[in-house]
Biopython code that builds the backbone (N, CA, C, O; Angstrom):
import numpy as np
from Bio.PDB.StructureBuilder import StructureBuilder

atoms = [
    (1, "MET", "N", (2.800, 9.348, -5.447)),
    (1, "MET", "CA", (2.871, 8.549, -6.649)),
    (1, "MET", "C", (1.677, 7.600, -6.645)),
    (1, "MET", "O", (1.302, 7.062, -5.603)),
    (2, "CYS", "N", (1.102, 7.405, -7.785)),
    (2, "CYS", "CA", (0.012, 6.445, -7.927)),
    (2, "CYS", "C", (0.496, 5.289, -8.789)),
    (2, "CYS", "O", (0.823, 5.464, -9.963)),
    (3, "LEU", "N", (0.534, 4.126, -8.196)),
    (3, "LEU", "CA", (0.978, 2.932, -8.896)),
    (3, "LEU", "C", (-0.202, 2.073, -9.305)),
    (3, "LEU", "O", (-1.277, 2.155, -8.711)),
    (4, "ALA", "N", (-0.002, 1.259, -10.308)),
    (4, "ALA", "CA", (-0.915, 0.160, -10.602)),
    (4, "ALA", "C", (-0.327, -1.027, -9.853)),
    (4, "ALA", "O", (0.782, -1.470, -10.151)),
    (5, "VAL", "N", (-1.070, -1.540, -8.884)),
    (5, "VAL", "CA", (-0.555, -2.547, -7.964)),
    (5, "VAL", "C", (-1.328, -3.848, -8.133)),
    (5, "VAL", "O", (-2.556, -3.828, -8.211)),
    (6, "PRO", "N", (-0.629, -4.981, -8.191)),
    (6, "PRO", "CA", (-1.333, -6.253, -8.278)),
    (6, "PRO", "C", (-1.935, -6.633, -6.925)),
    (6, "PRO", "O", (-1.329, -6.412, -5.876)),
    (7, "GLY", "N", (-3.114, -7.195, -6.969)),
    (7, "GLY", "CA", (-3.777, -7.636, -5.748)),
    (7, "GLY", "C", (-4.590, -8.888, -5.996)),
    (7, "GLY", "O", (-4.966, -9.188, -7.129)),
    (8, "ARG", "N", (-4.861, -9.621, -4.912)),
    (8, "ARG", "CA", (-5.622, -10.875, -4.977)),
    (8, "ARG", "C", (-7.037, -10.621, -4.496)),
    (8, "ARG", "O", (-7.245, -10.019, -3.442)),
    (9, "VAL", "N", (-8.007, -11.079, -5.271)),
    (9, "VAL", "CA", (-9.418, -10.899, -4.933)),
    (9, "VAL", "C", (-9.782, -11.840, -3.786)),
    (9, "VAL", "O", (-9.611, -13.055, -3.887)),
    (10, "LEU", "N", (-10.289, -11.258, -2.685)),
    (10, "LEU", "CA", (-10.690, -12.046, -1.519)),
    (10, "LEU", "C", (-12.175, -12.375, -1.534)),
    (10, "LEU", "O", (-12.572, -13.496, -1.217)),
    (11, "ASP", "N", (-12.982, -11.411, -1.897)),
    (11, "ASP", "CA", (-14.423, -11.654, -2.018)),
    (11, "ASP", "C", (-15.028, -10.659, -2.993)),
    (11, "ASP", "O", (-14.461, -9.601, -3.267)),
    (12, "ILE", "N", (-16.185, -11.023, -3.505)),
    (12, "ILE", "CA", (-16.861, -10.201, -4.512)),
    (12, "ILE", "C", (-18.299, -9.978, -4.077)),
    (12, "ILE", "O", (-18.950, -10.881, -3.552)),
    (13, "GLY", "N", (-18.784, -8.768, -4.301)),
    (13, "GLY", "CA", (-20.164, -8.439, -3.994)),
    (13, "GLY", "C", (-20.628, -7.287, -4.861)),
    (13, "GLY", "O", (-19.932, -6.848, -5.776)),
    (14, "GLU", "N", (-21.811, -6.816, -4.551)),
    (14, "GLU", "CA", (-22.362, -5.693, -5.298)),
    (14, "GLU", "C", (-22.675, -4.566, -4.333)),
    (14, "GLU", "O", (-23.218, -4.787, -3.250)),
    (15, "ARG", "N", (-22.331, -3.370, -4.735)),
    (15, "ARG", "CA", (-22.642, -2.197, -3.914)),
    (15, "ARG", "C", (-23.225, -1.134, -4.830)),
    (15, "ARG", "O", (-22.568, -0.681, -5.768)),
    (16, "ASP", "N", (-24.442, -0.744, -4.556)),
    (16, "ASP", "CA", (-25.146, 0.273, -5.346)),
    (16, "ASP", "C", (-25.147, -0.072, -6.842)),
    (16, "ASP", "O", (-24.979, 0.802, -7.693)),
    (17, "GLY", "N", (-25.337, -1.357, -7.141)),
    (17, "GLY", "CA", (-25.409, -1.796, -8.525)),
    (17, "GLY", "C", (-24.068, -1.947, -9.229)),
    (17, "GLY", "O", (-24.019, -2.156, -10.441)),
    (18, "THR", "N", (-22.972, -1.842, -8.465)),
    (18, "THR", "CA", (-21.629, -1.951, -9.040)),
    (18, "THR", "C", (-20.937, -3.174, -8.466)),
    (18, "THR", "O", (-20.963, -3.403, -7.257)),
    (19, "ARG", "N", (-20.316, -3.959, -9.339)),
    (19, "ARG", "CA", (-19.587, -5.148, -8.910)),
    (19, "ARG", "C", (-18.284, -4.700, -8.236)),
    (19, "ARG", "O", (-17.445, -4.047, -8.856)),
    (20, "MET", "N", (-18.132, -5.063, -6.959)),
    (20, "MET", "CA", (-16.990, -4.636, -6.154)),
    (20, "MET", "C", (-16.322, -5.858, -5.540)),
    (20, "MET", "O", (-16.933, -6.920, -5.421)),
    (21, "ALA", "N", (-15.055, -5.695, -5.151)),
    (21, "ALA", "CA", (-14.313, -6.774, -4.507)),
    (21, "ALA", "C", (-13.448, -6.208, -3.392)),
    (21, "ALA", "O", (-13.031, -5.051, -3.424)),
    (22, "THR", "N", (-13.190, -7.060, -2.407)),
    (22, "THR", "CA", (-12.161, -6.770, -1.430)),
    (22, "THR", "C", (-10.899, -7.406, -1.983)),
    (22, "THR", "O", (-10.874, -8.604, -2.267)),
    (23, "VAL", "N", (-9.846, -6.602, -2.137)),
    (23, "VAL", "CA", (-8.605, -7.066, -2.756)),
    (23, "VAL", "C", (-7.469, -6.882, -1.761)),
    (23, "VAL", "O", (-7.370, -5.857, -1.087)),
    (24, "ASP", "N", (-6.609, -7.904, -1.683)),
    (24, "ASP", "CA", (-5.454, -7.882, -0.796)),
    (24, "ASP", "C", (-4.208, -7.513, -1.593)),
    (24, "ASP", "O", (-3.881, -8.154, -2.591)),
    (25, "PHE", "N", (-3.515, -6.466, -1.135)),
    (25, "PHE", "CA", (-2.282, -5.993, -1.757)),
    (25, "PHE", "C", (-1.122, -6.251, -0.799)),
    (25, "PHE", "O", (-0.602, -5.315, -0.193)),
    (26, "GLY", "N", (-0.725, -7.477, -0.662)),
    (26, "GLY", "CA", (0.397, -7.792, 0.221)),
    (26, "GLY", "C", (0.142, -7.445, 1.666)),
    (26, "GLY", "O", (1.054, -6.996, 2.360)),
    (27, "GLY", "N", (-1.068, -7.639, 2.137)),
    (27, "GLY", "CA", (-1.411, -7.371, 3.532)),
    (27, "GLY", "C", (-2.329, -6.180, 3.738)),
    (27, "GLY", "O", (-2.920, -6.046, 4.809)),
    (28, "VAL", "N", (-2.462, -5.331, 2.765)),
    (28, "VAL", "CA", (-3.376, -4.197, 2.829)),
    (28, "VAL", "C", (-4.608, -4.543, 1.993)),
    (28, "VAL", "O", (-4.490, -4.940, 0.834)),
    (29, "GLN", "N", (-5.779, -4.390, 2.586)),
    (29, "GLN", "CA", (-7.016, -4.711, 1.873)),
    (29, "GLN", "C", (-7.778, -3.434, 1.530)),
    (29, "GLN", "O", (-7.930, -2.532, 2.355)),
    (30, "LYS", "N", (-8.249, -3.389, 0.292)),
    (30, "LYS", "CA", (-9.004, -2.235, -0.198)),
    (30, "LYS", "C", (-10.198, -2.707, -1.001)),
    (30, "LYS", "O", (-10.211, -3.820, -1.527)),
    (31, "GLU", "N", (-11.208, -1.841, -1.090)),
    (31, "GLU", "CA", (-12.364, -2.103, -1.953)),
    (31, "GLU", "C", (-12.021, -1.641, -3.359)),
    (31, "GLU", "O", (-11.470, -0.557, -3.553)),
    (32, "VAL", "N", (-12.356, -2.483, -4.348)),
    (32, "VAL", "CA", (-11.972, -2.229, -5.733)),
    (32, "VAL", "C", (-13.174, -2.477, -6.639)),
    (32, "VAL", "O", (-13.932, -3.424, -6.432)),
    (33, "CYS", "N", (-13.338, -1.635, -7.626)),
    (33, "CYS", "CA", (-14.398, -1.785, -8.624)),
    (33, "CYS", "C", (-13.965, -2.816, -9.669)),
    (33, "CYS", "O", (-12.839, -2.772, -10.164)),
    (34, "LEU", "N", (-14.873, -3.751, -10.001)),
    (34, "LEU", "CA", (-14.582, -4.805, -10.973)),
    (34, "LEU", "C", (-15.304, -4.615, -12.301)),
    (34, "LEU", "O", (-15.362, -5.548, -13.102)),
    (35, "GLU", "N", (-15.841, -3.461, -12.548)),
    (35, "GLU", "CA", (-16.634, -3.248, -13.760)),
    (35, "GLU", "C", (-15.836, -3.457, -15.048)),
    (35, "GLU", "O", (-16.414, -3.848, -16.063)),
    (36, "TYR", "N", (-14.546, -3.209, -15.034)),
    (36, "TYR", "CA", (-13.730, -3.410, -16.236)),
    (36, "TYR", "C", (-13.329, -4.876, -16.431)),
    (36, "TYR", "O", (-12.917, -5.267, -17.523)),
    (37, "LEU", "N", (-13.448, -5.682, -15.375)),
    (37, "LEU", "CA", (-13.138, -7.115, -15.442)),
    (37, "LEU", "C", (-14.320, -7.897, -14.864)),
    (37, "LEU", "O", (-14.208, -8.465, -13.778)),
    (38, "PRO", "N", (-15.442, -7.933, -15.571)),
    (38, "PRO", "CA", (-16.660, -8.532, -15.010)),
    (38, "PRO", "C", (-16.569, -10.019, -14.723)),
    (38, "PRO", "O", (-17.369, -10.538, -13.944)),
    (39, "ASP", "N", (-15.608, -10.729, -15.334)),
    (39, "ASP", "CA", (-15.509, -12.167, -15.095)),
    (39, "ASP", "C", (-14.408, -12.535, -14.091)),
    (39, "ASP", "O", (-14.133, -13.720, -13.904)),
    (40, "LEU", "N", (-13.780, -11.564, -13.449)),
    (40, "LEU", "CA", (-12.752, -11.837, -12.448)),
    (40, "LEU", "C", (-13.375, -12.593, -11.280)),
    (40, "LEU", "O", (-14.479, -12.271, -10.843)),
    (41, "GLN", "N", (-12.663, -13.600, -10.776)),
    (41, "GLN", "CA", (-13.191, -14.461, -9.723)),
    (41, "GLN", "C", (-12.351, -14.369, -8.447)),
    (41, "GLN", "O", (-11.207, -13.914, -8.475)),
    (42, "VAL", "N", (-12.937, -14.807, -7.329)),
    (42, "VAL", "CA", (-12.234, -14.868, -6.053)),
    (42, "VAL", "C", (-10.992, -15.743, -6.225)),
    (42, "VAL", "O", (-11.049, -16.818, -6.822)),
    (43, "GLY", "N", (-9.865, -15.256, -5.687)),
    (43, "GLY", "CA", (-8.605, -15.980, -5.757)),
    (43, "GLY", "C", (-7.727, -15.559, -6.917)),
    (43, "GLY", "O", (-6.533, -15.858, -6.924)),
    (44, "GLU", "N", (-8.287, -14.875, -7.893)),
    (44, "GLU", "CA", (-7.492, -14.410, -9.023)),
    (44, "GLU", "C", (-6.818, -13.085, -8.670)),
    (44, "GLU", "O", (-7.196, -12.401, -7.719)),
    (45, "TYR", "N", (-5.810, -12.750, -9.468)),
    (45, "TYR", "CA", (-5.065, -11.508, -9.282)),
    (45, "TYR", "C", (-5.398, -10.539, -10.407)),
    (45, "TYR", "O", (-5.694, -10.936, -11.534)),
    (46, "ALA", "N", (-5.341, -9.260, -10.066)),
    (46, "ALA", "CA", (-5.567, -8.217, -11.061)),
    (46, "ALA", "C", (-4.670, -7.036, -10.746)),
    (46, "ALA", "O", (-4.272, -6.824, -9.600)),
    (47, "ILE", "N", (-4.361, -6.278, -11.772)),
    (47, "ILE", "CA", (-3.645, -5.017, -11.595)),
    (47, "ILE", "C", (-4.710, -3.963, -11.307)),
    (47, "ILE", "O", (-5.684, -3.829, -12.047)),
    (48, "VAL", "N", (-4.510, -3.221, -10.223)),
    (48, "VAL", "CA", (-5.489, -2.228, -9.776)),
    (48, "VAL", "C", (-4.854, -0.844, -9.796)),
    (48, "VAL", "O", (-3.735, -0.648, -9.323)),
    (49, "HIS", "N", (-5.586, 0.101, -10.347)),
    (49, "HIS", "CA", (-5.131, 1.491, -10.370)),
    (49, "HIS", "C", (-6.301, 2.378, -9.987)),
    (49, "HIS", "O", (-7.395, 2.241, -10.534)),
    (50, "VAL", "N", (-6.074, 3.279, -9.057)),
    (50, "VAL", "CA", (-7.063, 4.218, -8.520)),
    (50, "VAL", "C", (-8.419, 3.560, -8.256)),
    (50, "VAL", "O", (-9.469, 4.118, -8.575)),
    (51, "GLY", "N", (-8.374, 2.364, -7.668)),
    (51, "GLY", "CA", (-9.600, 1.707, -7.240)),
    (51, "GLY", "C", (-10.314, 0.884, -8.290)),
    (51, "GLY", "O", (-11.420, 0.404, -8.040)),
    (52, "PHE", "N", (-9.716, 0.703, -9.461)),
    (52, "PHE", "CA", (-10.324, -0.082, -10.540)),
    (52, "PHE", "C", (-9.400, -1.234, -10.927)),
    (52, "PHE", "O", (-8.214, -1.029, -11.187)),
    (53, "ALA", "N", (-9.951, -2.441, -10.964)),
    (53, "ALA", "CA", (-9.216, -3.594, -11.476)),
    (53, "ALA", "C", (-9.178, -3.451, -12.996)),
    (53, "ALA", "O", (-10.221, -3.378, -13.646)),
    (54, "LEU", "N", (-7.963, -3.410, -13.557)),
    (54, "LEU", "CA", (-7.820, -3.114, -14.982)),
    (54, "LEU", "C", (-7.400, -4.298, -15.834)),
    (54, "LEU", "O", (-7.760, -4.374, -17.008)),
    (55, "GLN", "N", (-6.640, -5.229, -15.255)),
    (55, "GLN", "CA", (-6.135, -6.343, -16.045)),
    (55, "GLN", "C", (-5.878, -7.548, -15.152)),
    (55, "GLN", "O", (-5.345, -7.410, -14.052)),
    (56, "ARG", "N", (-6.255, -8.721, -15.623)),
    (56, "ARG", "CA", (-5.988, -9.968, -14.916)),
    (56, "ARG", "C", (-4.479, -10.234, -14.976)),
    (56, "ARG", "O", (-3.815, -9.894, -15.956)),
    (57, "LEU", "N", (-3.952, -10.845, -13.912)),
    (57, "LEU", "CA", (-2.523, -11.114, -13.820)),
    (57, "LEU", "C", (-2.331, -12.495, -13.220)),
    (57, "LEU", "O", (-3.089, -12.901, -12.339)),
    (58, "ASP", "N", (-1.314, -13.230, -13.695)),
    (58, "ASP", "CA", (-1.058, -14.553, -13.121)),
    (58, "ASP", "C", (-0.441, -14.401, -11.730)),
    (58, "ASP", "O", (0.164, -13.376, -11.413)),
    (59, "GLU", "N", (-0.603, -15.429, -10.916)),
    (59, "GLU", "CA", (-0.189, -15.377, -9.517)),
    (59, "GLU", "C", (1.318, -15.143, -9.361)),
    (59, "GLU", "O", (1.730, -14.339, -8.525)),
    (60, "GLU", "N", (2.135, -15.827, -10.145)),
    (60, "GLU", "CA", (3.586, -15.681, -10.013)),
    (60, "GLU", "C", (4.031, -14.252, -10.297)),
    (60, "GLU", "O", (4.827, -13.690, -9.546)),
    (61, "SER", "N", (3.526, -13.664, -11.370)),
    (61, "SER", "CA", (3.883, -12.281, -11.702)),
    (61, "SER", "C", (3.424, -11.316, -10.620)),
    (61, "SER", "O", (4.140, -10.381, -10.262)),
    (62, "ALA", "N", (2.223, -11.552, -10.101)),
    (62, "ALA", "CA", (1.689, -10.680, -9.055)),
    (62, "ALA", "C", (2.563, -10.739, -7.804)),
    (62, "ALA", "O", (2.895, -9.703, -7.228)),
    (63, "LYS", "N", (2.935, -11.947, -7.385)),
    (63, "LYS", "CA", (3.747, -12.092, -6.174)),
    (63, "LYS", "C", (5.138, -11.487, -6.362)),
    (63, "LYS", "O", (5.662, -10.855, -5.444)),
    (64, "GLN", "N", (5.737, -11.669, -7.526)),
    (64, "GLN", "CA", (7.048, -11.076, -7.793)),
    (64, "GLN", "C", (6.979, -9.553, -7.745)),
    (64, "GLN", "O", (7.857, -8.897, -7.185)),
    (65, "THR", "N", (5.940, -9.010, -8.329)),
    (65, "THR", "CA", (5.785, -7.548, -8.348)),
    (65, "THR", "C", (5.548, -7.011, -6.946)),
    (65, "THR", "O", (6.146, -6.005, -6.564)),
    (66, "LEU", "N", (4.684, -7.667, -6.168)),
    (66, "LEU", "CA", (4.434, -7.231, -4.792)),
    (66, "LEU", "C", (5.707, -7.299, -3.958)),
    (66, "LEU", "O", (5.966, -6.405, -3.152)),
    (67, "GLU", "N", (6.501, -8.346, -4.143)),
    (67, "GLU", "CA", (7.754, -8.471, -3.401)),
    (67, "GLU", "C", (8.717, -7.343, -3.765)),
    (67, "GLU", "O", (9.349, -6.752, -2.890)),
    (68, "LEU", "N", (8.823, -7.052, -5.043)),
    (68, "LEU", "CA", (9.692, -5.966, -5.492)),
    (68, "LEU", "C", (9.211, -4.619, -4.949)),
    (68, "LEU", "O", (10.013, -3.825, -4.456)),
    (69, "PHE", "N", (7.914, -4.362, -5.038)),
    (69, "PHE", "CA", (7.359, -3.112, -4.512)),
    (69, "PHE", "C", (7.648, -2.985, -3.017)),
    (69, "PHE", "O", (7.990, -1.903, -2.539)),
    (70, "ALA", "N", (7.510, -4.097, -2.274)),
    (70, "ALA", "CA", (7.769, -4.067, -0.833)),
    (70, "ALA", "C", (9.239, -3.756, -0.558)),
    (70, "ALA", "O", (9.548, -2.962, 0.330)),
    (71, "GLN", "N", (10.151, -4.380, -1.318)),
    (71, "GLN", "CA", (11.578, -4.129, -1.135)),
    (71, "GLN", "C", (11.934, -2.670, -1.403)),
    (71, "GLN", "O", (12.799, -2.102, -0.736)),
    (72, "LEU", "N", (11.273, -2.075, -2.368)),
    (72, "LEU", "CA", (11.539, -0.687, -2.728)),
    (72, "LEU", "C", (10.803, 0.315, -1.844)),
    (72, "LEU", "O", (11.004, 1.523, -1.967)),
    (73, "GLY", "N", (9.950, -0.190, -0.954)),
    (73, "GLY", "CA", (9.178, 0.687, -0.084)),
    (73, "GLY", "C", (7.986, 1.330, -0.769)),
    (73, "GLY", "O", (7.379, 2.255, -0.229)),
    (74, "LEU", "N", (7.649, 0.847, -1.955)),
    (74, "LEU", "CA", (6.555, 1.465, -2.702)),
    (74, "LEU", "C", (5.182, 1.117, -2.136)),
    (74, "LEU", "O", (4.247, 1.905, -2.274)),
    (75, "LEU", "N", (5.042, -0.047, -1.501)),
    (75, "LEU", "CA", (3.744, -0.382, -0.906)),
    (75, "LEU", "C", (3.456, 0.547, 0.260)),
    (75, "LEU", "O", (2.329, 1.013, 0.425)),
    (76, "GLN", "N", (4.480, 0.819, 1.074)),
    (76, "GLN", "CA", (4.289, 1.748, 2.186)),
    (76, "GLN", "C", (3.953, 3.138, 1.656)),
    (76, "GLN", "O", (3.094, 3.833, 2.198)),
    (77, "GLU", "N", (4.646, 3.528, 0.588)),
    (77, "GLU", "CA", (4.390, 4.841, -0.007)),
    (77, "GLU", "C", (2.965, 4.922, -0.549)),
    (77, "GLU", "O", (2.286, 5.935, -0.382)),
    (78, "GLU", "N", (2.525, 3.859, -1.191)),
    (78, "GLU", "CA", (1.207, 3.850, -1.820)),
    (78, "GLU", "C", (0.074, 3.698, -0.803)),
    (78, "GLU", "O", (-0.956, 4.363, -0.918)),
    (79, "PHE", "N", (0.265, 2.816, 0.203)),
    (79, "PHE", "CA", (-0.820, 2.485, 1.124)),
    (79, "PHE", "C", (-0.596, 2.951, 2.545)),
    (79, "PHE", "O", (-1.489, 2.815, 3.382)),
    (80, "GLY", "N", (0.585, 3.505, 2.844)),
    (80, "GLY", "CA", (0.893, 3.910, 4.206)),
    (80, "GLY", "C", (0.118, 5.145, 4.641)),
    (80, "GLY", "O", (-0.583, 5.775, 3.849)),
    (81, "ASP", "N", (0.261, 5.466, 5.899)),
    (81, "ASP", "CA", (-0.393, 6.625, 6.492)),
    (81, "ASP", "C", (0.319, 7.902, 6.036)),
    (81, "ASP", "O", (1.496, 8.082, 6.348)),
    (82, "PRO", "N", (-0.367, 8.797, 5.301)),
    (82, "PRO", "CA", (0.307, 9.996, 4.806)),
    (82, "PRO", "C", (0.776, 10.928, 5.919)),
    (82, "PRO", "O", (1.761, 11.643, 5.737)),
    (83, "TRP", "N", (0.102, 10.939, 7.060)),
    (83, "TRP", "CA", (0.524, 11.786, 8.176)),
    (83, "TRP", "C", (1.825, 11.262, 8.767)),
    (83, "TRP", "O", (2.714, 12.034, 9.124)),
    (84, "GLU", "N", (1.924, 9.937, 8.866)),
    (84, "GLU", "CA", (3.138, 9.313, 9.372)),
    (84, "GLU", "C", (4.310, 9.605, 8.433)),
    (84, "GLU", "O", (5.407, 9.933, 8.884)),
    (85, "ALA", "N", (4.071, 9.483, 7.129)),
    (85, "ALA", "CA", (5.122, 9.739, 6.144)),
    (85, "ALA", "C", (5.574, 11.198, 6.190)),
    (85, "ALA", "O", (6.768, 11.478, 6.092)),
    (86, "ALA", "N", (4.638, 12.119, 6.336)),
    (86, "ALA", "CA", (4.979, 13.540, 6.384)),
    (86, "ALA", "C", (5.802, 13.854, 7.636)),
    (86, "ALA", "O", (6.756, 14.630, 7.575)),
    (87, "ALA", "N", (5.435, 13.257, 8.763)),
    (87, "ALA", "CA", (6.185, 13.477, 9.994)),
    (87, "ALA", "C", (7.608, 12.951, 9.848)),
    (87, "ALA", "O", (8.564, 13.609, 10.259)),
    (88, "ALA", "N", (7.747, 11.756, 9.260)),
    (88, "ALA", "CA", (9.069, 11.165, 9.084)),
    (88, "ALA", "C", (9.909, 12.006, 8.124)),
    (88, "ALA", "O", (11.094, 12.229, 8.372)),
    (89, "ALA", "N", (9.311, 12.468, 7.043)),
    (89, "ALA", "CA", (10.041, 13.268, 6.059)),
    (89, "ALA", "C", (10.490, 14.598, 6.643)),
    (89, "ALA", "O", (11.537, 15.126, 6.270)),
    (90, "GLY", "N", (9.690, 15.138, 7.564)),
    (90, "GLY", "CA", (10.027, 16.413, 8.173)),
    (90, "GLY", "C", (10.967, 16.293, 9.357)),
    (90, "GLY", "O", (11.355, 17.299, 9.950)),
    (91, "GLY", "N", (11.339, 15.053, 9.708)),
    (91, "GLY", "CA", (12.258, 14.849, 10.820)),
    (91, "GLY", "C", (11.609, 14.975, 12.181)),
    (91, "GLY", "O", (12.311, 15.069, 13.187)),
    (92, "ALA", "N", (10.291, 14.979, 12.239)),
    (92, "ALA", "CA", (9.601, 15.095, 13.522)),
    (92, "ALA", "C", (9.785, 13.814, 14.328)),
    (92, "ALA", "O", (9.818, 12.727, 13.752)),
    (93, "PRO", "N", (9.902, 13.920, 15.632)),
    (93, "PRO", "CA", (10.011, 12.716, 16.456)),
    (93, "PRO", "C", (8.700, 11.940, 16.423)),
    (93, "PRO", "O", (7.621, 12.516, 16.287)),
    (94, "TRP", "N", (8.817, 10.645, 16.550)),
    (94, "TRP", "CA", (7.633, 9.790, 16.578)),
    (94, "TRP", "C", (6.911, 10.027, 17.900)),
    (94, "TRP", "O", (7.518, 9.847, 18.956)),
    (95, "PRO", "N", (5.630, 10.426, 17.884)),
    (95, "PRO", "CA", (4.955, 10.885, 19.095)),
    (95, "PRO", "C", (4.417, 9.791, 20.010)),
    (95, "PRO", "O", (3.860, 10.099, 21.064)),
    (96, "PHE", "N", (4.568, 8.524, 19.637)),
    (96, "PHE", "CA", (3.947, 7.465, 20.424)),
    (96, "PHE", "C", (4.986, 6.774, 21.293)),
    (96, "PHE", "O", (5.860, 6.067, 20.790)),
    (97, "ALA", "N", (4.885, 6.980, 22.592)),
    (97, "ALA", "CA", (5.878, 6.465, 23.528)),
    (97, "ALA", "C", (5.952, 4.941, 23.519)),
    (97, "ALA", "O", (7.015, 4.378, 23.779)),
    (98, "ASP", "N", (4.850, 4.268, 23.226)),
    (98, "ASP", "CA", (4.850, 2.804, 23.249)),
    (98, "ASP", "C", (5.507, 2.206, 22.004)),
    (98, "ASP", "O", (5.658, 0.987, 21.924)),
    (99, "ASP", "N", (5.898, 3.023, 21.041)),
    (99, "ASP", "CA", (6.570, 2.575, 19.826)),
    (99, "ASP", "C", (7.775, 3.483, 19.596)),
    (99, "ASP", "O", (7.738, 4.340, 18.713)),
    (100, "PRO", "N", (8.846, 3.308, 20.376)),
    (100, "PRO", "CA", (9.961, 4.249, 20.312)),
    (100, "PRO", "C", (10.693, 4.267, 18.985)),
    (100, "PRO", "O", (11.340, 5.260, 18.654)),
    (101, "ASP", "N", (10.604, 3.186, 18.214)),
    (101, "ASP", "CA", (11.297, 3.170, 16.930)),
    (101, "ASP", "C", (10.536, 3.943, 15.872)),
    (101, "ASP", "O", (11.134, 4.407, 14.901)),
    (102, "GLY", "N", (9.236, 4.090, 16.038)),
    (102, "GLY", "CA", (8.436, 4.875, 15.109)),
    (102, "GLY", "C", (8.425, 4.307, 13.711)),
    (102, "GLY", "O", (8.804, 3.156, 13.494)),
    (103, "PRO", "N", (7.991, 5.114, 12.763)),
    (103, "PRO", "CA", (7.943, 4.650, 11.379)),
    (103, "PRO", "C", (9.348, 4.510, 10.817)),
    (103, "PRO", "O", (10.295, 5.116, 11.319)),
    (104, "ALA", "N", (9.470, 3.719, 9.788)),
    (104, "ALA", "CA", (10.780, 3.497, 9.168)),
    (104, "ALA", "C", (11.408, 4.830, 8.789)),
    (104, "ALA", "O", (10.795, 5.640, 8.094)),
    (105, "GLY", "N", (12.615, 5.047, 9.244)),
    (105, "GLY", "CA", (13.332, 6.255, 8.870)),
    (105, "GLY", "C", (13.142, 7.428, 9.812)),
    (105, "GLY", "O", (13.903, 8.391, 9.725)),
    (106, "ALA", "N", (12.171, 7.400, 10.705)),
    (106, "ALA", "CA", (11.897, 8.563, 11.540)),
    (106, "ALA", "C", (12.988, 8.775, 12.584)),
    (106, "ALA", "O", (13.432, 9.906, 12.781)),
    (107, "VAL", "N", (13.429, 7.713, 13.255)),
    (107, "VAL", "CA", (14.417, 7.858, 14.309)),
    (107, "VAL", "C", (15.755, 8.315, 13.742)),
    (107, "VAL", "O", (16.335, 9.263, 14.270)),
    (108, "PRO", "N", (16.280, 7.670, 12.670)),
    (108, "PRO", "CA", (17.555, 8.164, 12.127)),
    (108, "PRO", "C", (17.483, 9.621, 11.679)),
    (108, "PRO", "O", (18.442, 10.367, 11.876)),
    (109, "GLN", "N", (16.383, 10.039, 11.090)),
    (109, "GLN", "CA", (16.257, 11.431, 10.673)),
    (109, "GLN", "C", (16.273, 12.357, 11.881)),
    (109, "GLN", "O", (16.908, 13.411, 11.852)),
    (110, "GLU", "N", (15.580, 11.969, 12.933)),
    (110, "GLU", "CA", (15.540, 12.794, 14.138)),
    (110, "GLU", "C", (16.920, 12.853, 14.768)),
    (110, "GLU", "O", (17.349, 13.913, 15.225)),
    (111, "GLU", "N", (17.626, 11.716, 14.797)),
    (111, "GLU", "CA", (18.978, 11.712, 15.351)),
    (111, "GLU", "C", (19.900, 12.611, 14.525)),
    (111, "GLU", "O", (20.715, 13.339, 15.092)),
    (112, "ALA", "N", (19.787, 12.572, 13.224)),
    (112, "ALA", "CA", (20.597, 13.436, 12.357)),
    (112, "ALA", "C", (20.279, 14.904, 12.619)),
    (112, "ALA", "O", (21.179, 15.743, 12.656)),
    (113, "ARG", "N", (18.998, 15.209, 12.800)),
    (113, "ARG", "CA", (18.609, 16.595, 13.080)),
    (113, "ARG", "C", (19.186, 17.064, 14.410)),
    (113, "ARG", "O", (19.682, 18.186, 14.515)),
    (114, "GLN", "N", (19.123, 16.208, 15.422)),
    (114, "GLN", "CA", (19.669, 16.556, 16.730)),
    (114, "GLN", "C", (21.189, 16.744, 16.659)),
    (114, "GLN", "O", (21.737, 17.621, 17.326)),
    (115, "GLU", "N", (21.869, 15.920, 15.848)),
    (115, "GLU", "CA", (23.302, 16.056, 15.663)),
    (115, "GLU", "C", (23.636, 17.406, 15.041)),
    (115, "GLU", "O", (24.604, 18.053, 15.438)),
    (116, "GLU", "N", (22.834, 17.831, 14.063)),
    (116, "GLU", "CA", (23.038, 19.132, 13.422)),
    (116, "GLU", "C", (22.864, 20.264, 14.438)),
    (116, "GLU", "O", (23.604, 21.247, 14.406)),
    (117, "ILE", "N", (21.902, 20.130, 15.322)),
    (117, "ILE", "CA", (21.651, 21.158, 16.342)),
    (117, "ILE", "C", (22.846, 21.251, 17.293)),
    (117, "ILE", "O", (23.241, 22.346, 17.694)),
    (118, "ARG", "N", (23.420, 20.097, 17.651)),
    (118, "ARG", "CA", (24.575, 20.072, 18.578)),
    (118, "ARG", "C", (25.806, 20.734, 17.962)),
    (118, "ARG", "O", (26.635, 21.277, 18.693)),
    (119, "LYS", "N", (25.943, 20.701, 16.665)),
    (119, "LYS", "CA", (27.129, 21.280, 16.004)),
    (119, "LYS", "C", (27.082, 22.751, 16.059)),
    (119, "LYS", "O", (27.988, 23.417, 15.558)),
]
sb = StructureBuilder()
sb.init_structure("model")
sb.init_model(0)
sb.init_chain("A")
sb.init_seg("    ")
for serial, (resi, resn, name, xyz) in enumerate(atoms, 1):
    if name == "N":
        sb.init_residue(resn, " ", resi, " ")
    sb.init_atom(name, np.array(xyz, "f"), 0.0, 1.0, " ", f" {name:<3s}", serial, name[0])
structure = sb.get_structure()
């Protein structure tokens, strides 16, 4: 799924003649094109879709939306590791011994799979 996600502009610069920004999406930082919002400033929020800042957003609305997305797991879905998500969805055990709990949902799925095998 591709969401339009609100993010806070951390810094602004130019890359290859294009106005770009580092934007924070609730802890995940990405590079974003600012060509559609040329007057956006550091500290402001914008709705970002597929790497483009599309609309300015007030801070309260942005924070509420980010909180809701986090509660629904949409930030992990949008910005998480696709290999990790695929392993969890397939019921594969988490391969890293130093993190026995693994990604959210991986251990319960693996336990359910093992229970099915025992039956």
